[in-house]
Each structure stands twice: as structure tokens, then as C-alpha cells.
C-alpha positions in Angstrom: -12.4 102.4 -69.3 -13.1 105.9 -68.1 -11.4 108.7 -70.0 -8.7 110.0 -67.8 -5.7 112.3 -68.3 -3.2 110.0 -66.8 -2.9 106.2 -67.0 -0.8 103.6 -65.3 1.4 101.3 -67.3 -1.1 98.4 -67.1 -3.9 100.6 -68.2 -1.8 101.9 -71.0 -1.0 98.4 -72.1 -4.7 97.6 -72.2 -5.5 100.7 -74.2 -2.8 99.9 -76.7 -3.6 96.2 -76.8 0.0 95.4 -75.8 1.5 93.3 -73.0 2.8 95.1 -70.0 6.4 94.1 -70.8 6.2 95.7 -74.2 4.5 98.8 -72.8 7.3 99.2 -70.2 9.9 98.7 -72.9 8.3 101.6 -74.9 8.5 103.7 -71.7 12.1 102.7 -71.0 13.2 103.5 -74.6 11.3 106.8 -74.3 9.0 106.0 -77.2 6.1 106.5 -74.8 6.3 109.7 -72.7 5.5 109.6 -69.0 5.2 112.1 -66.2 6.2 111.5 -62.6 4.0 112.5 -59.6 5.9 111.7 -56.4 7.0 108.1 -56.8 4.2 107.3 -59.3 4.9 107.3 -63.0 1.9 107.9 -65.4 1.3 108.0 -69.1 -0.6 111.1 -70.3 -3.4 110.5 -72.7 -1.7 112.7 -75.2 1.4 110.5 -75.1 -0.6 107.5 -76.2 -2.0 109.5 -79.1 1.6 110.7 -80.0 2.9 107.1 -80.0 0.1 106.0 -82.3 0.8 108.9 -84.6 4.5 108.2 -84.6 3.9 104.5 -85.4 1.6 105.4 -88.2 4.1 107.8 -89.7 6.9 105.2 -89.4 4.8 102.6 -91.2 4.0 105.1 -94.0 7.6 106.0 -94.4 8.5 102.3 -94.6 6.0 101.8 -97.4 7.3 104.7 -99.3 10.9 103.5 -98.8 10.0 100.0 -100.0 8.2 101.4 -103.1 11.2 103.5 -103.9 13.6 100.6 -103.5 11.4 98.4 -105.7 11.2 101.1 -108.4 15.0 101.6 -108.3 15.5 97.8 -108.6 13.4 97.7 -111.7 15.0 100.8 -113.3 18.4 99.5 -112.4 17.7 96.2 -114.1 17.6 94.3 -110.8 14.1 93.1 -111.2 13.8 90.4 -108.5 11.3 88.4 -110.5 14.0 87.2 -112.8 
């Protein structure tokens, strides 16, 4: 696909490897920023990068949270292994 500044929802779905429904859900929930040009709504290239960065940050935060909870469980005597 040609590098462009603005993408349609179907193009964005292809770039992200997602279905169109999920892509539109991300737009509707404002997780994926869009711009409007007349009646057309487009996803800026930077918005795709921002979404990926946000998802990576959320995944890392989840790992840290799970590690912290596991450590607290062991320290607190709640070792799930028995």
C-alpha cells in the first residue's frame, strides 16, 4: 500500500490487520483519532502510530501490574501454587 497521510477505515483495518467492524469500533470509542474532510472521515497516519504506541504501553502496564500482584500474593502468603 502506498504511504499516504490519510487512510479510509477499510485501509486502516488492512494496515492494522483488523476487521472493519473492530476498526470502526476503535474510531467510535475514540481510541483511533480521525479527521473529517467534508463528509469523508479519514484516519491520519500518525493516529495509527499513536494507537499502536498506546496498545503497547497498555500491554506493558498490564505485565507490570500482574507481576506486582503475583509478588504481593507470595509475600502475603497467598501463593496460588498451594
